[in-house]
N, C-alpha and C positions, 0 to 999 in steps of 0.2 A: 400503405406499407404495413406489413406485419413482421414484428421482430420477436424472436425467441432468445432470451438471455439465459445462457447456461452457465452455472457456476458450481463451485465445490466449496463447502464450508470448512476448509482447512485453514483456520484463522478467519478473521472477519473482513479483511480487506477485499478479497475477491467478491464476496457477496455485496459489500457496500458499493463497489464500483458498478456492479450489474444493476443494482436497484436505483442508483443515481441515473444511469442511462435510461432505464425503464420509465422513471418518473418524468424525465425531460421529453422523451419521445411521446408520451401520452399528452403532455402539455402542447406538443407540436401537432397533435391530431393523429398520430400513428397508433396502431394497436401494438402493445408490447406486454410480454409476460416473462417473469423471471422464475427459474426453476433450479433448485439444488438437485443435480442429476442423480447423485447417489441416494439422497433421501427419497427421491421418486422411485428409484429402482429397488433399493433395499436398504433400510435404515441401518442394518448391521454393517454394511460396507462403509457407510458414512461414518459411523461411530468408530470403526476400526481405523480408518484413515485419520480421523481427528485425534484419537488417543495415541496412535503410533507416532504421529508427527510431534505431539507434545512430549512423548517419551524420549524420542531421539534428540530433539532440540534442547530439552531441559536436563534430562538425566544422562544422556550419552552424546553430548555435542561433538566430541572428537570423532566418534563413529559416523555421525550424520555428516560432518564436514568431509571426512574421507570419501564417503559414498558420493556426496555432491560433487566433489572435485573430480572423482573418477568419471561420473556421468557427463560432466561438462567437457572432459577431454576425450571421451570415448567415441568410437565409430558408431554409425547407425546400427550396425549389427549388435553392438554391445548394449544398445539402449532399449531392447525389449524389456518391458517391466510388467509387474503383476497387474497393474491397473489397465494396461493395454489389453491384456488377456481378459480381464474382467469386462472391459468395454465391449469386446467382441462377443462375449457370452450374453451380455445384457442388452445388446443393441436392439433385439426384437422388441422388448418392452418399451424402449424409448422410441422406436420407429412408429409405434401406434400413436404416440403423442404428436410426433412431427407430421405424420400423414393426416391426422385430424386437424391440427392447428394450421398446417401448411404455411409456414413462415416464408417471407421473402428473404430474410437474413437471419442467420444464427450467429450471435455474438457470444464468444466464450471468454470468460475472465480467469480461467484456470486451464492449464495445459491438459489435465486429465479430461476435462469436459470437451476440449478441442479434439482429443483423441476419439472420443465417442462420436462427435459430429463428423469427423473424418471417416469413421467406419460407416456411419449412416449414409454418407455421400457415396462411399465405395459400393454400397449395396443398392444404390439408386432409390433410397427411401426419402430423400429430400431434394428439392430443387433449389434450395436456398444458397445464397452466398454464405460462405463460412468465414467469419472474421474473428481473429484472436486479439485480445488485449493483454499485454504483459503488464502486470501490476507491481513490478519492481524495476529498479534502475540497473537491470542486467537482462540477459536472455537466458531463461531457465532451460535446463536440459529437456529434450524431447520436442521443442517447438519445430526443430528442423526435420523431424521425422514425419511430418504431416503433408503428404503430396497434394491433398485436396483442399488445403487451407488457401483461400483466395487472397486474404489480406492479413498482415500482422501489424498491429499498432503498438509502437514502442514509446517509451516515456520521454525520450529526448533525442535530439538530432545526432549526437555522437554515438548513440547506440545503433544507428543504422549500419555503421561499419562493423560493429561487433556481430550484428545479426547476419550480415553477408559472410563474414568469416565462419560463422556457424553453418553456412550452407543454404541460407534462405535467399531466394532470388531477390535482387534489389527492387525489381518492379513490383514486388508484393508487399513492400514495407512502407508504412506511413508513420512518421514521427509526430503524432498528434497529442501525445501526453496520456496521463492517467486521469480518468474521470473521477471527480469528487463532488460533493454536494455544492450546489451553486452559492450557498451562503459564504463559502470561502473566497468568492470573488468580491463580496461586499467589503467595504473598508470603513471602519470607525476611526475617528481621530483618537490618537493614543490617550490624550487627556480625558476624553469622554469615555473611552473604554475602561480606563482605570476608575473613573467616578462610578460607573455602573457596577463595578466589581468591588467597590469599597476600598480601593487602594489609594495610597498617597500619589498625587499627580506628579510628584517629583521623585528623582532617584532612580538608579538602574533597577530593572525588574526582570526576573527570569521566570519562565514557565517550565516546570519539571513534570514530565508525564511518564507513567509506567505502563501505558496501554490499558485495555479494558480490565485486566486483572491486577494492575498495579505492580507488575514485575519490574525489577530494576531500580526501584526507589529505595534509598538507604537513608535512614534517620541520621546516622553518623555523618554522612556526607552533607546532608541538609544543614546539620548543626555547624559544620565548618563553613558552609556558604554564608550562613547568616552572620558569621563573625567577620566577613570580608571587609565590610564598611558599615557605618551606622545607618546610612540611608538606603541600603540594599533591601529589596523586597523579593520574596519568593512565593510563587503559587505552586502548590504540590497537589497533583491530581492522582488520587489513589484508585480510581475506577471502582470496580465492584469488590475490591479487596477490603472487606470490612475490618479485618484484623489490622491491616496496615493503616487504614483510616483512623482507628481508635488510637493506635500508637502515636501517630502524628498529632492528633488532637490533644492527647494527654501531655505530650511533650510541649506543645504550644502553651497550654494552661500552666503547667508546672514551672516552665522557664520564663513565662511572661514574654513570649516572642510575638510582639505585635506586628513585626514585619514578615510574619509567616501566615499565609492563608491556605487552609486545607480544604480540599474538595473530594467528594466521592465520584460517582459516575455523573457526568454532566453532559448537557447538550449545547453548551455555549463556548466550546473550544475556540470558535472563530473570534469571539470577543476577547478571550484570554490571549490569543496570539496578537491581536491588535494592541493589547495593553503591554505586551512583553517587548524587551529589547533582544532577547535570545531565547531559544528553546533548548531544553535539556531532555533528551529522549532516546529511546531505542530507534533504529532507522527502519521502521516498517514502511513499506511502499506508500501506503495511503497517508500516513503521518508526515512523511517527507514531502509528499505532493501538497498537502495542506499548508505546510510551512513555506514551501516555495511560492505558493499562491499569495501568501501574506508577506513575502520578501523578508523572511525571518531567518537570520543566521542560526546555526545549530551546533550544540555540543553533544556528541554522540556517546551514549553509554550502553553497555550490555547488548551488543548485536547478537542475534541468533546466528548460529553457524550456517553457512551456505548463503542463501539469498540476501540476508541482511548484511552479511559481511561484504557482499558485492555492492549493495547500496552504499555502505560506508566508503568503500574504495572510490566509487563514483563521486560522492560528495567531497571527499578529500582532494581527489585529483582535479576537480573543477573549482576548488577554493571556496566551497560553500559551508564547510564545517570544520571543526577541530574534534579530535578523538581523545577520549580518556583511556589511560592504561594504568598498569600497576605503578609505573615510574613517573606518570604524569597524571595525577589524580584530578578529580572533578574540580576541587576548589582552585587548583593552580590553573586549570584550563579556563575557568570563568574569570579568574583574576587577570589572566593574560588579555582576555577580550575587553574587560571593563577598563583596563588601564591603557587600551590602545583603540581609541575611537576611530582612528584611520583604518585599522584592521577590520573593525566591524563594518565600516562603510565599504571596504573592498569586498567583503563577503556578501553584502547586500547587492553590490553590482554583479558579482558572480552569479547570485541567485537570479537576478533579472535576466541574465544572459541565457539561462537554461530553463527557467520556469515556463510552463504552458498553462496559464490560468484559465484560458478559454477551451481547455481540452474537452470538457463535457459538451459544449456547444459545437465544437469542431467535429467531434466524433459523431454526434447525432446528425449533423448536417451531411457528413460523409455517408452515413447509412441511408439517409433519405434520398441521396442523389444516386445511389446504386441502381442500375437498370433492372427491370424485371428479369427473372430467370425462368427457364422451363426445364422439365425433366430431360436428361440426356436420352438420345435414341437407343444407345447401346450401353446401359449401365454395367 
């Protein structure tokens, strides 16, 4: 079986999901190749998408939220977008790759990549099954506008109903989960995980993450957390944000905060999650999925307008998280959970009910089980 994994690097989650599937398929003996479609077609398009997404989500979130809400509720006629037009114009260049590689399945981890695959199928340029993977706990706009999408994989069972409401035929939907690196299925004893990270084996411990660029981390909020109780421990991951990393390290030295551990960009998040009692983070789709695989309750901070706000709604409505607001700040949210062991256990049970820790294996097996395809006689 040959698989082409098509992604778009608007954020890292879409690419991480695709590369996880690629690596596992290769381990299982299949041929697999991941491609960032806009980098392949034209790097200017990729850079424009990445920069415009960052601009609207960080600088003008209210505008982004308004557009996202409109597209979610709009009719199919309303949903023609600039990247759909770009995909139609650029399909020729992509068709040369698909005709040469001739995949049995094309798996798309971003809806714009799926639009391109749908256009290739419309033109008869591929015989492949087209499979979409939604990498958030919602159904993004445009997935329902792809008539040649054979399967749509969603993150959790309750989202099937939402997808059907959006106009996707139920027989095309599979609730297999979001694929993440297999290391998040491994489990270390909490005491051992803390030992490896140089933490005290006793006392409540929180992991605070701000994504790859450290966004959402506040030194002032961390200071209040560290005052909650003497035995409280905090791991703060600043990612590639060197300025934030220096601020946290200086604060730790100057204030003598031995119960604060500061990290830059790390590849041991799975161990940190094993060591923690709860996660403080933005609700990115991949981060949420990793936390669910570790059965880790969440305190949500700074969701991006649009899809991350939908992730937050899903987490709250399923009882897996609490949310921070101006009138319910982070220290109060964490204090609520630390003073309510029963509430934390209820949240863990809610996580177990929705988590799909075997998503990577299940998706790969689903792809391997798909029957061979042939070119249509009348494309």
